[in-house]
Rosetta silent file (secondary structure, phi, psi, omega in degrees, C-alpha in Angstrom):
SEQUENCE: XXXXXXXXXXXXXXXXXXXXXXXXXXXXXXXXXXXXXXXXXXXXXXXXXXXXXXXXXXXXXXXXXXXXXXXXXXXXXXXXXXXXXXXXXXXX
SCORE:     score description
SCORE:     0.000 S_00000001
   1 L     0.000  154.031 -174.467   17.936 -109.471 -244.773 S_00000001
   2 L   -64.955  144.839  174.578   15.372 -107.259 -243.048 S_00000001
   3 L   -86.589  159.637  176.802   12.158 -108.743 -241.722 S_00000001
   4 L    62.276   28.539  179.284    8.760 -107.181 -242.568 S_00000001
   5 L  -136.658  138.806  178.335   10.153 -105.900 -245.872 S_00000001
   6 L   -69.256  140.834  172.507    9.461 -107.272 -249.366 S_00000001
   7 L  -129.651  145.191  178.123   12.374 -108.990 -251.071 S_00000001
   8 L   -94.866  116.439 -176.105   12.637 -110.104 -254.665 S_00000001
   9 E  -121.666  129.968  176.936   13.865 -113.720 -254.573 S_00000001
  10 E  -129.251  134.933  172.039   14.781 -115.886 -257.543 S_00000001
  11 E  -120.625  128.653  178.725   16.106 -119.419 -257.425 S_00000001
  12 E  -114.937  145.975  174.473   17.499 -120.993 -260.585 S_00000001
  13 E  -126.324  115.960 -178.221   18.272 -124.614 -261.290 S_00000001
  14 E  -114.341  163.215 -179.940   20.487 -125.203 -264.311 S_00000001
  15 L   -41.125  -79.750 -178.386   21.765 -128.216 -266.153 S_00000001
  16 L  -101.664   -0.001 -174.176   25.326 -128.400 -264.851 S_00000001
  17 L   -93.201    0.973  178.773   25.332 -125.134 -262.887 S_00000001
  18 E    71.149 -145.177 -176.665   23.421 -126.310 -259.847 S_00000001
  19 E  -114.269  139.776  177.375   21.269 -123.947 -257.854 S_00000001
  20 E  -128.516  138.666  177.581   21.659 -120.142 -257.550 S_00000001
  21 E  -114.502  123.414  177.236   19.852 -117.832 -255.122 S_00000001
  22 E  -114.216  132.079  174.211   19.334 -114.158 -256.072 S_00000001
  23 E  -122.954  123.398 -178.585   17.946 -111.635 -253.595 S_00000001
  24 L    54.473   40.766  177.025   16.959 -108.184 -254.852 S_00000001
  25 L    83.390   -4.998 -175.878   18.757 -108.820 -258.137 S_00000001
  26 E  -112.760  138.346  176.715   22.078 -109.850 -256.608 S_00000001
  27 E   -65.844  118.622 -176.849   23.555 -113.340 -256.502 S_00000001
  28 E   -92.599  -44.501  178.499   23.421 -114.346 -252.815 S_00000001
  29 E  -162.425  165.119  177.771   24.723 -117.910 -253.012 S_00000001
  30 E  -152.802  157.366  174.543   25.189 -120.909 -255.284 S_00000001
  31 E  -153.532  174.936 -176.492   26.025 -124.579 -255.063 S_00000001
  32 L  -106.198   30.582 -179.734   26.374 -127.625 -257.237 S_00000001
  33 L   -54.576  134.686  176.260   23.478 -129.530 -255.732 S_00000001
  34 L  -102.321  148.589 -176.517   22.160 -132.248 -257.967 S_00000001
  35 L  -115.943  144.747  178.643   18.442 -133.032 -257.991 S_00000001
  36 L  -100.084  159.559 -179.096   16.709 -136.357 -258.417 S_00000001
  37 L    90.019  177.043  178.367   13.565 -136.831 -260.425 S_00000001
  38 L  -124.722  162.327  179.666   12.452 -135.029 -263.559 S_00000001
  39 L   -53.319  -30.487 -179.814   10.304 -131.925 -263.904 S_00000001
  40 L   -78.715  -16.142 -176.667    7.362 -134.195 -264.677 S_00000001
  41 L  -119.751    3.058 -177.432    7.752 -136.310 -261.547 S_00000001
  42 L  -108.789  127.651  177.629    8.984 -133.867 -258.908 S_00000001
  43 L   -72.594  145.534  177.494    6.590 -131.811 -256.734 S_00000001
  44 L  -114.280  125.088  178.135    7.196 -128.127 -256.418 S_00000001
  45 L  -110.924  111.292  177.423    6.407 -126.502 -253.065 S_00000001
  46 L   -94.274  115.288 -177.630    6.180 -122.728 -253.120 S_00000001
  47 L    86.117    7.429  179.639    6.485 -121.504 -249.560 S_00000001
  48 E  -126.964  144.652  177.375    6.925 -124.986 -248.133 S_00000001
  49 E  -106.504  120.733 -177.166   10.006 -126.871 -247.041 S_00000001
  50 E   -76.218  127.379 -179.944    9.910 -130.527 -247.905 S_00000001
  51 L   -91.386  167.351  173.977   10.907 -132.671 -244.937 S_00000001
  52 L   -59.443  138.503 -178.422   12.500 -136.113 -245.087 S_00000001
  53 L    99.479   -7.874  173.065    9.825 -138.639 -245.952 S_00000001
  54 L    95.899   -8.887  178.708    8.195 -136.452 -248.611 S_00000001
  55 L   -88.841  151.759  174.760    5.857 -134.356 -246.440 S_00000001
  56 E   -74.082  120.676 -173.977    5.993 -130.595 -246.249 S_00000001
  57 E   -84.934  -36.765 -179.414    7.578 -129.907 -242.864 S_00000001
  58 E  -151.762  159.252 -176.588    7.058 -126.168 -242.499 S_00000001
  59 E  -122.949  145.944  176.084    5.491 -123.284 -244.372 S_00000001
  60 L   -62.819  132.434  178.923    6.659 -119.707 -244.999 S_00000001
  61 L  -102.708   84.874 -176.181    4.802 -117.337 -242.681 S_00000001
  62 L   176.102 -166.886  178.695    4.326 -114.317 -244.870 S_00000001
  63 L  -103.779  139.404  171.333    3.135 -113.105 -248.255 S_00000001
  64 L  -121.833   90.277 -169.546    4.302 -114.304 -251.658 S_00000001
  65 L   -76.452  -25.470 -179.607    2.641 -111.731 -253.903 S_00000001
  66 L  -136.122  133.287  176.481    4.138 -112.827 -257.274 S_00000001
  67 L  -131.598  129.714  174.799    5.182 -116.255 -258.432 S_00000001
  68 L  -131.317  139.976  174.873    6.622 -116.999 -261.877 S_00000001
  69 L  -120.049  135.195  179.225    7.928 -120.255 -263.238 S_00000001
  70 L  -117.960  152.158  178.816   10.141 -120.414 -266.318 S_00000001
  71 L   -94.759   23.423  176.344   11.065 -123.424 -268.433 S_00000001
  72 L  -153.775  161.323  175.872   14.696 -122.303 -268.623 S_00000001
  73 L   -77.684  126.085  177.992   17.406 -121.016 -266.345 S_00000001
  74 L   -71.662  146.981  174.811   17.352 -117.183 -266.352 S_00000001
  75 L   -82.195  166.743  179.023   20.547 -115.330 -267.079 S_00000001
  76 H   -63.731  -33.783  176.069   21.821 -112.721 -264.602 S_00000001
  77 H   -64.709  -42.751  179.310   20.721 -109.970 -267.067 S_00000001
  78 H   -66.090  -35.452  178.050   17.166 -111.429 -267.174 S_00000001
  79 H   -67.798  -43.676  176.581   17.098 -111.593 -263.368 S_00000001
  80 H   -60.673  -45.724  178.523   18.235 -107.981 -263.138 S_00000001
  81 H   -62.928  -39.545 -179.929   15.588 -106.854 -265.626 S_00000001
  82 H   -61.506  -49.102  179.619   12.930 -108.868 -263.769 S_00000001
  83 H   -63.407  -47.418 -179.118   13.900 -107.198 -260.457 S_00000001
  84 H   -63.576  -26.213 -178.433   14.097 -103.696 -261.909 S_00000001
  85 H   -74.367  -21.153 -178.085   10.649 -104.044 -263.518 S_00000001
  86 H  -123.027   -5.854 -172.577    8.885 -104.578 -260.132 S_00000001
  87 L   -59.316  -37.082 -177.889   11.113 -103.126 -257.395 S_00000001
  88 L   -71.285  -30.260  179.063    9.288  -99.810 -257.190 S_00000001
  89 L   -58.240  -34.761 -177.038    5.914 -101.605 -256.925 S_00000001
  90 L  -109.959    5.501  177.237    6.988 -103.117 -253.594 S_00000001
  91 L    71.342   31.601 -178.182    9.243 -100.346 -252.332 S_00000001
  92 L   -88.284    0.000    0.000   12.428 -102.376 -252.687 S_00000001
């Protein structure tokens, strides 16, 4: 994807569906990664990549203008609606 351009990025984690990555409303990739810990005991790093040993190893060098957290896995229709509601705001 282009550099120096805003992108709408959504990552979902579902019960048995693993992780899905959506960029600009489209499913980009998915896997069946399992995660350890529970939502109450796992740290969330927005813009940071957790390195082995638990420390944040590197940080995203850019802007993250909107961050939303949901307590459920969004459907593809909800992701599409989310993207369509803000795409013009950022010229996507």
